[in-house]
ROLOTOR-432003 format. One record per residue (C-alpha): x, y, z. Coordinates in pm, whole numbers, plus 32768, in hexadecimal, padded with zeros to 4 digits. Example, Ala and Ser with C-alpha at 12.3 -4.5 7.8 and 13.67 -1.06 7.14 Angstrom:
BEGIN
84CE7E3E830C85577F9682CA
//
This chain:
BEGIN
2ABB3C469E6B29923D349E8328B13C2B9DEE29203B2B9EF128E33C22A00D27833C569F8B274A3AE19F8727C43AC5A0ED26C53BC9A15525B53B0FA09925F239DCA16D25313A8DA28123E23A91A1CE23203A33A099229D3B99A090239C3C97A01323883DEB9F6F23CF3E379E0124573CE39DA624223C539C47245E3AF59BC3259E3AD99AF8263939A79A5D274439139B4326CD39C39C7D266839119DBE252239609E72248F38E99FB9232A386C9FCC226037B2A0D622C03676A01B243536B9A0312546375C9F5F253237579DE2260837CB9CBD2558386F9B9725B537A59A6224F4385699502443399298E622F93A14996D21E0396B98A820D73A7598F521073B7297E120023C52988520AA3C6699D520A73DE699C71F293DED999E1F3E3EB4985A1DF53E0698121D1D3D0F98D21D633BFC97D61D663AA6987E1C8B3B1099A21B293A8E99D71A273B389AB019883A7E9BD518223AF09C1416E13AAD9B59168E3BC29A6517CA3C859ABB18EA3CFE99E71A533D389A471A103EAC9A3119053E849B3D1A053DF39C291B563E999BDF1BEA3FD99B521D3A3FEF9AA71E2940EA9B421F2241569A3A2089413C9AB51FF040E09C06211B40139C6E223240B29BA4226941519A5221E4405D9951214E3F769A561FDE3FB09A981F1D3F3A9BC61DB33ED29BED1CE13F639D051BB23EB79D9F1A793F8F9D8219743E959E00199E3DBD9F3818693CE59EFE18A03B959FA618E83A769EBB19363B529D8E1A823BA99CEF1B633B239BDA1C4C3A059B891D6E39BD9A9D1D9D38669A031EE737D999841F07368298E52074360F98EA20EC354397C521A8346798BA217433E39A18229634A79AA822CA35979BC7226C37089BB3228E38389C93216B392C9C9E21BF3A8E9D0520E33BBF9D3020DE3D059DEA1FCC3D889ECD1F823EA29FBB1E523F03A0881DEC3FACA1C71EBD3F9EA3011E823E64A3D21DC63DB8A2B91E0A3C5AA23D1DBE3B5BA1321D103A10A1771D1138C2A0C71BBB384DA13F1A6538C9A1A01A273873A30D192638DFA40F187839B9A30A19B33A8BA2D819D53AB5A1601AD13BC6A10C1C1D3BD6A0551C173A669FF91D4E3A249F261DA338CC9EA21EBD383E9DD31E4436E09D861E6E35C59C901D7534B59C3A1D4F33A29B3C1BE333FB9AEF1C6E35199A1B1B4935F69A851B3C37119B801ABD368E9CCE1B1235259C7C1B77344E9DA01C0B331E9CF31D7E33139D431D66346B9DE21EA334FC9E791E9E36539F1E1FF536F59F051FC338409FB81F8938A0A1201ED339C8A1B51FA83AFFA1C71FAC3C4AA27B1F723D7DA1A01FFF3ED5A1DA1FD74027A132211D3FE1A07821573EF29F5A21CD3D959FB3222D3C709ED5219E3B189F22224039E29E8E21AC38829E8A2224373F9DED214C36449D382221350C9D4C21FA34209C2721AA32B69C73219E322D9B11202732679AF31F99335599F11ED734669A9F1E4E35C49A731EB936EC9B441DBC37EA9BC41E0839339C751CCE39D49D031C7A3B149DBD1B1D3B049E551A5A3BEA9F401B6F3CEB9F301B533E1EA00C1B523F669F4C1C9F3FC09FEF1D513EA59F381E363ED09E0A1ED93DB79D4420013DCE9C53210E3D139B9320883BAF9B9121993ACC9B0A21AD39559AD5230138B99A90238D37579A81246D36FF9BA5253835F09C4E254835A99DC3268F35C79E8226F335A99FEF26303687A0DE274E3737A1912663379CA2AB2657362DA31127D23614A2FD27FE3744A3DC270836C6A4E227C3357CA5002912362CA51428893704A62E283235CBA6F529773515A6B02A4B3641A70F297F3685A84929C5352BA8D62B2F3528A8602B7D367AA8FB2ABC3653AA412BD6358BAAE42D49354DAAB82D2033F8AA162E483317A9D02EA43334A8602ECB31BDA8402D65318EA8BB2CE03273A7AA2DB731CAA6A42D47306CA7032BDC30CEA6CC2C22318AA5892B9A32C8A62A2C8633C1A5862C63330BA43C2AEB3339A44A2B1934AEA4802C1134C7A3622B2A340BA2772A0B34FAA2C12AEA362AA29C2B4635ACA14029D835B3A0D529AC36D59FE228DF375F9EC4290C36319DE528C435259EEB2788345F9EAF2675343C9FB2269432C29FBA280532E0A01427B333DAA127269F32FAA1AE279831DDA1CE289232BEA28327853341A36E271B31DFA3C6287C3164A40728D2329DA4CE27A2326EA5AD28053104A5EA29653171A64E28DA3280A73227E5318FA7D828F83090A81529E0319CA89C28DC3225A991287430CDAA0929DA3068AA522A5831AAAAEE2940327EAB812829325BAC8026BC3282AC2226233377AD1924C13343AC9424CA31CCACD123C23133ADAF228E31BEAD042258317DAB92216D32A6AB7822933390ABB92310336BAA5421D733E1A995222D32E1A88B210E31E8A88F1F9831FCA8D81F30310FA9EE1DE13185AA6F1CEF32A4AA391D5533DDAAF61C6734FFAB321C943638AC031DC135ACACB61E943669ADB11FB23578AD72202D3494AC5E212633A4ACF021FF3469ADE321CD35ACAD2020F036C4ADA620123761AC9C1FF038D4AC541EE43952AC631E663872AD7B1D68376DAD181D9F3797ABA11E643664AB3A1DC7358DAA271E1C345AA9581CCD33E2A8DF1D1332E9A7CB1E1E31F2A7671E3C328DA60D1E9533E2A69D200C3407A672204434A6A7C71F97352DA8FC1F183691A8EE1F0737A3A9F11E0738B6AA111D0D381CA91F1C43395EA91D1B4F39A8A8051AC53AF7A7991A593C45A8261B8C3C63A9041CEA3CE1A8D21E1B3C06A9071E0E3B26AA3B1C983B57AA701CAA3CCEAA971E003CE7AB3C1EDC3D42AA12200F3D8AAAE820003C33AB8C20BE3B06AB01204F39AAAAA62147389DAAF921CB3791ABE022C53786ACF9234D369AAE03244336B1AF22256F35CAAF41268235A3B04227C135B0AF73292B3576AFD02A473638AF2D2A7035C8ADC729FD3601AC61289135E0ABF627E335F4AAA6266F364AAA9C25B9361CA95124503654A8EA238D36A9A7AE2261378FA78F2175384CA6AC20673949A6FE1F3639D0A64C1DE43A72A6681CA039C7A6051BED39E0A4B91B0A3AFFA5211A883BD4A63B195C3AF4A68119FD39AFA61A19C93867A6CC1AC637BBA5EA1C043734A68B1CC3373BA5421DDA383BA53C1DB9397AA4791F0F3971A3D71EFE3AC7A3371F8A3B8CA45920D33B49A50B20663BEDA64C215F3B7EA75422C73B4AA7B823493A3FA8A424453A37A9BD24EF38F8AA3625A43933AB7C264E38AEACB52633398BADEC26C6395DAF4825BD396BB05925F439E9B1BB24DA39DAB2BB23DF399AB1A624433AC9B0D6251A3AEFAF9E26733B65B007274E3B3EAED127153AE6AD64281239DEAD0127AE39D3AB9226913A46AAB3265B3A0FA94125623AEFA88924D33AA2A73023A23B02A665229339F9A65821F0398AA514207D3945A50520A837EFA461220F3777A46422AD3721A5B123D637F8A61624E93739A6D1258537D0A80A26CF3751A89A274537F3A9DE28963794AA7828B537DEABEC2A0037D3ACA8299F379EAE172AAD3805AF0D29EF37E8B053290E36D0B0D127AC3741B10E2649375AB08B261C37C5AF2424EA380FAE5224F33785ACF223E63804AC0A235E388BAAC7227639B5AA9B21CB3A43A967217F3BB8A968209F3C7DA880214E3D7EA7A620DE3EE4A7E020463F09A6851F4D3DF2A6C61EE23E36A82C1D9B3ED8A7C01D2E3DB2A6E41BF83D08A76F1C1C3BBAA6C41C733AD2A7E21DC83A34A8081E8338EDA8261FE83876A85820603717A80221923671A89D2244352CA84F23823461A87223FF34E8A9BF25483464AA4B263534BCAB662785340CAB6C28A33450AC5B2A0D33F7AC942AC03419ADE12BD6336BAE9F2B0232C5AFAC2B4D315FB01629F930E1AFA42921314DAE8227B731BAAE8E272A3064AE3A27EB2FC3AF53278B30D1B04C262230B3AFDC26332F3DB01826B22F77B1782592306BB1B724962F6AB13925212E5DB220251B2F43B34D23B92FA5B2F523522E38B318240E2E13B46223642F4EB4E822132EC7B47A22562D8BB53F22B32E50B678217E2F2DB655209F2DFDB632213A2D5EB76720F02E9BB82F1F8A2E98B7B11F642D2CB8101FDA2D6CB9731EE42E8DB9921DCE2DACB9131E212C9FBA121E232DA0BB2D1CD42E34BAC51BCD2DBDBBBC1AB92DFFBAC21B402CE8B9E41ADA2B94BA6D1B152A97B9591C562A04B8C71D5E2A93B9B41E1C294DB9E21E382916B86D1EB42A79B8311FB32A5EB94E20422922B8B3207C29DBB76B21232AFDB82422112A0CB8CF226D2970B78222A02AB3B6BD234A2B83B7CC24992ACDB7B524A02AD7B63924602C4EB62625682C8EB73226692BCDB66426132C90B52726352DD9B5E727A02D86B63828092D7EB4C828E82EA1B45C28EF2F4CB3082A022E70B27929512D30B2DF280B2D9AB23D28A22E1BB0F929732CE0B0DB282D2C2AB08827D62D1EAF6C27CE2CA0AE0627AA2D68ACC326602CBFAC6F25C52D33ADBA24562D95ADAA23A42E0CAEE122BD2CEDAF3322452C2AB05F21C22B0EAF8822E22ACBAE94243C2A4FAEF124D92B66AE2224712C43AF4525992BA1AFF925A62C17B16424622CDDB13E23C02B93B0E324752AD9B1FB24162BC9B31322AD2BD0B2A722842A5CB273233E29EFB3AF22B32AEDB4A321DD2C11B43120D32B4AB37A20782A79B4AA20512B98B5A01F832C68B4AA1E982B43B4721E802AFAB5E91E262C64B6391D202C71B5291C802B2DB5981C852B9AB7041BD32CE1B6B41ADE2C32B5CD1A722B2CB6CC1A4D2C31B7DD19852D10B6F518A22BE4B6C6186A2BE2B83C18402D5DB84317482D57B72216332CCCB7FB165D2DF3B8EA164A2EDFB7BF15042E3BB75414772E44B8B914CE2FB6B8DC142D3007B78D12F22F46B7F212DB3003B93B12F4314BB87E11D230E3B79E11053075B8CB113731C8B96B10F1329BB8360FB93374B84D0F7B3329B6E00EEF31DCB75B0E3B326DB88A0CF231DBB8170D7C307FB7C90CC62F5FB8740DE52E64B8650ECE2EF8B96A0EBA2DD0BA580F0D2CD4B947102F2DA7B8CC10BA2DCCBA2F10A62C52BA5211702C28B91112762D18B997128B2C57BADF12B82B11BA1F13DA2BABB95B147A2C1FBAA114662ABEBB2915192A34B9F7161B2B49BA1816682AE0BB8016992975BB13178729DEB9FC18592AB7BAE5188B298DBBCA191328BABAAB1A1228DAB99319FD2903B81E198327E1B74E18CB27C4B607179C274EB6C917A2287AB7B517D22967B68F16A428D1B5E315DB28F3B725162A2A68B73115C92A97B5C4147D29E8B602143E2AB9B73B147E2BFEB67F139C2B92B56112862B3AB65612AC2C88B70612A02D46B5BB11632C89B55C10CC2CE0B6AA11202E50B671106C2E54B5230F442D9EB5B80F392E9DB6D20F362FC2B5E00E102F25B52A0D3E2F28B6680D0830A0B6500B9230A5B6030B1D3144B4C00A46322FB58F0B8532CAB61C0C0F3323B4C20B833435B3E30C0F343EB2810C4C35A6B2140D0D356AB0CF0D363428B00A0DC53448AEA90E5F3320ADF00E7B33E5ACA80DCB32DBABDC0CC433DAAB740CD134BAAA440D5F361BAA460C4B371FAA1C0C823884A9AA0BDD39A8AA5C0B313A83A9580B753BBFAA1F0CDD3B90AA920D463AA1A9790DFD39D4AA820DE33859AA920D8D378DABC40D5F361FAC210C5835B4AD1E0C663482ADFE0B7533D7AEE90B983512AFBD0C32365AAF520CE936C1AE130E423743ADB10E63386FACC90F9F38A4ABF7104339E6AB8210F23943AA581041381EA9B21056375FA86C0F5E3667A7DF104835E2A6D211B03608A74E11EC3757A6A5125C3893A755137938F2A83B139E37F8A957122737DCA99E11753704AA9B10DF35D6A9E81016349CAA1E111B339AA9C9121F33BCA8B811EC33ECA74412CD3310A66D129C331CA4F311343385A52310EA3276A623108F32CDA789114B31F6A884111531D9A9FB0FDF32BDAA030F8E3268AB6D10B3333EABE610FB34B2ABD5123C3508AB1B12B23633ABDF12F1376DAB15137238CCAB4C126D397BAC2311753918AD311056382AAD720F7138ABAE830E5C3808AF4F0D7038E4B01B0CD63834B1490C3B3872B29D0CAE3775B3A30BE9380AB4C20AA737A5B56709D438DBB5A20B0739B3B56E0BE238FBB66C0CD137D6B6760C9237A6B7EC0D8F36A7B86F0D7F35DAB7330E97357CB63F0EC135D9B4D10F7534D0B40310003530B2A9108D3416B1D211113406B06E12013348AF8A131C33D0AEB3140A3330ADBA1530341CADAF1646346BACBC17373588ACFA1793369FAC0B18B93787AC40185838CFACDF16E63874ACF81607381BAE1F14CD3753AE6713E33725AF8D129A3782B02F1210387FB12410EA389BB211106E3A01B2210F633ACBB2CD0EBA3BCBB1ED0DB53CB6B27C0CF13DD1B1E00C6E3EF2B2AD0C2A4063B2A40D9C40ADB27A0DC23FBAB15B0E5C3E61B13D0F6C3DEAB227103A3CAFB201110E3BF4B2FF11DA3ABAB2DD118839A2B3CF12703896B3431368387FB2271453377CB19515043806B060164C376AAFF517453763AED6177235EFAE98189A3618ADAD197F36FCAE7218DC367BAFB4189637CEB04D175F3825B116169B3968B0F31586390DB1E9156937F6B2EA14833867B402149A3728B4D0160A36E4B48115B0358AB40216D734BBB38416C034E0B20817BC33C7B1D8169632D9B202160B335CB0B8165C328DAF8416DA337EAE7A17BA3341AD4D184B3415AC3718E833EEAAE21896339EA97C18413232A9C7171332B0AA8B169633A2A9801529335DA92415213256AA3813D731CCAAB413633197AC1A13EC3044AC8312922FBDACDA11EC3033AB9711292F1AAAEE11AD2F72A995130B2F17A92414193016A97114D530C5A858161F30BBA91516E72FB7A9CF16CB3085AB0D156C30E3AB7D153731D2ACA014EF3136ADF313DA31B2AED9140F3289B00E12E032A1B0F712B433DEB1C311D6341EB2F111AE355EB3B810FA3537B506106D3677B5A00FF8363BB7060F163753B7820EF836B6B8D9106C36F5B90D1091380DB80B11B93757B77411FF36ABB62912F835B2B59C13453513B44B139633B0B3DF1437332AB2A2143B31C1B22914F0313AB0F615E03025B09516F03115B10A166F30FCB270156B3181B363157C32B0B44514A6337FB530150034E9B575150535A7B6BA13C53650B72C13A937C5B6EC12A338C0B755117F3920B67610C43A66B68B0FC73A50B5700ED83966B4BE0F2C392AB34F0E243949B2410F04392BB1100FDF380CB09410D8388DAF9111AB37A6AEB912C8387BAE2D13EE3853AD4214D1392FAC6D15593821AB8115BB38A2AA28161A375DA97E15153697A8BF15D53551A8DC162C354CAA4C14E63555AB0B144534CEAC4812ED3439AC9311DA346FAD9510B53394AE030FBB3336AF130F7C3473AFD60EAB342EB10B0E54351EB2260D94349BB3550D183523B4A10D4D341CB5AF0C913427B6F70D6F344EB82B0D1034AEB98D0DAB35A5BA780F1B3574BAD10F4534B1BC15105A33E3BCB7118E337EBBF511A93438BAAD12F933BCBA3213AF326EBA2A1523326CB9DF15D93144B94C16AB308FBA53179F2FD5B975190B303EB98119E22F82B8891B412FE3B8291B492F4CB6D11B562FA1B5611A1E3023B4B719112F19B4A817B02EFCB42816A92DEEB42F16382D82B2D315532C5EB28F15AD2BB9B3D817252BD6B39E181B2CAAB46018F42D61B3631A3D2DEAB3E91AD32F05B3181A1B2E76B1EE1B082D4DB1E01AEF2C5FB30619B72BA1B35E19522AAEB46A18132A02B4E4182B28DDB3FB19182990B30B1A8B2957B2D61B712A3BB3A01CAC2A8DB2DA
//
């Protein structure tokens, strides 16, 4: 009896204290449960000598690496103590079985508190590497047919026994047990190797019984129902599994039991996670990074939900690497997921599986678990919510979490009162590990929430009704929008056509609105899938196809055609702004440009008097194109004598080092930029560079790869110390990629030196984090959404999109063009941005200084994710004194979705086009 009690305790872990291998005994290993069938084959298990051990380390002996501690484990059983922790050195034991059978390897270890063994060297962390491995090369370090049997383990100051199984597959192999890079706190004892046979892993039996009993006992099921499905028989069969049951027999019982459970749930319970496949955490669908939500679940901590690759078994939370304690420096905070549900009285079963770990080391960038420490415990719970706060815990299940194996949680909630309930899972750090600065991660998978109540309709049917009513409501909303559109005096085209659609759809929607719950659910079928395009959407499909589709399309077309008409006013207003800008005060083509504007206004008047047609749309497109051409021609009439180039650097020139300061600079046709952190060959920590170095080859050398630091240009824009009423124009190009927590931008500064020393003031700044999309400086409040900026691994080492050389990635970085206009006649400035993401001009703000420094600045710390800079030009433009009208405001007022003009096409919300294009 005592022996059986000990075995029951051993089922909790492969690491136990003071346990030796004895013939007939059962032991648990990561590979399952095994019975020892023969004697220990390592005659030197007590380390009376070091016979059988081979040193690892050139020129070293075993005595250089380990000392023998007489009776170190127990009387008659010595231990060996590491005395040299040199990386990559240690010892190994080789055993060559005479058969191809199964063996259990057992040894004892102890070390310092909160230490652990590893099975690999990762991220330059090479300490306490222990491996139990077989290979068919029959040499230490061989990789042919390699099978690693052990896992990483936590060490303590007390002895622990670690058991691992090498399962025979009929292939002759050699067994190697190695201890490499062992800390001098480590002791090893009692290494045994014994033949074994695999039997049923009773941990798997118990986990399945927990599930079966949870669903059986959650509700007062009819006994005949359970009998018909063979439910009780499945439980009885698993309960009969004992010491002598084979693993294959257990596997068959587990499979059949799961099938019975699945069938039972499907037939008798409602799925409260249905409607969003991501709710189940059971299949990878798309890359997830820094998510606040996965499916309907809210992530804790916020913004730390990940599922990066299809071959990752589950999504992970936290995803924090080194130099921080649990949960990124908040060791008392949980990682987990939760959602709120409105539940009726009834019985509910919430299931989820989880593990939790720290990373491989304090400075690790590896996302592979460190499975040596079991640092956390988990809580699965259901809580009643009142006014947004937890009012009563209905159920909570608490279990320790393993670093590798997933721990199943099954929580049964008996709901007695209808209301809002929070269902969730949270992983908390154990007190002993809260000071560890090794990062942290929690994985979750296989979530489910099933319920049983006595309502007339089940959750699928009620969900179907909600989907149908959603379509009916959409139809009513679209009808209201259509009527507002027709009544809007600013819309001139297509009203008769839209009214005809309203008349047709109004009656249909009214009829659908009269349907009661019974009538709608009567159309439900078990194969229902929410769809407006497939007939298996049933009434959802019918309502959409017969009514909603037509009114949505009519509204979209109506807005699109009227935006076509409005687009010519947008172009006219923009042209009038250009005509009135003091930047073009010296232009000689004002009369011609005004004539072009007047011509466009004449076409606009003709279009307003008519209705939409393809011909009229094409006329508007042509008028806008002509007006845009006229605007560019007008800008070109500023005489060269009115423009003084202060700085002109295209970065095609070579970088030259200053002998005194050792800093590098690049000169252009006018001016030069000096860099605080420069590399001529791609080496160094995030330096500025000309181009990108790939395998010794310099790519894209005509661009500056922005590094961590500054690039500064010193200039004097004044004429005899004054800007007068003239304008300073600063222009540059950037190709931007974001990096978490890092910012990029440029500044215009005024630096003066006098008797009291050097003073510096900031005239303009635009400094933005393009990953988290947060702004540190934006003097003119320019809309940064017009900047093209992307992030992610697919943009690492990306080239500028217009680089002449071939890009290394599928996704090059697109150009954003920046201009800052400083008008000293008005003492105001504004900024403009142009990119494929759009164009924008900021408000005007006051200026109180003249800049004499341009500073390109960045604090990136990632060599792969970088941005580019090019074409810095600073000009002084002649402008007279301010007289007459100084500001022209756009006159267009269009109530419509977002629209932009691209290549002569009006794009509505990025989807709908007109002016010769198909309107969907």
